C-alpha positions, 0 to 999 in steps of 0.5 A, spaced: 497 494 467 496 491 474 490 487 477 487 488 484 491 482 487 497 484 484 496 491 486 494 489 493 500 485 494 505 490 492 502 495 496 503 491 502 510 489 500 511 497 499 511 497 507 516 492 508 521 493 502 523 499 497 519 498 491 522 499 484 520 505 480 517 501 475 513 498 481 511 505 484 508 507 477 504 501 476 501 502 483 499 509 481 496 507 474 492 502 478 490 506 483 488 512 478 482 507 476 481 503 482 476 505 488 477 499 491 485 499 491 485 506 493 481 504 499 485 498 501 491 503 500 488 508 505 486 502 510 494 500 510 496 507 511 491 508 517 493 501 520 501 503 519 500 510 523 495 507 528 500 501 530 506 506 530 502 510 535 501 505 540 505 505 546 510 500 547 510 496 553 517 492 552 
């Protein structure tokens, strides 16, 4: 079982690289029991979506 630090690191890494089935499963199990990490995951999703919608000026 992951702790919160491990979970948040994997959630962040999942934005940059493909994560394994085992890592995805571990994250899902942790998110089932941890409100704080679920909130962190929602925040990452929101930030990623908002960044994609920014106009590109270059």
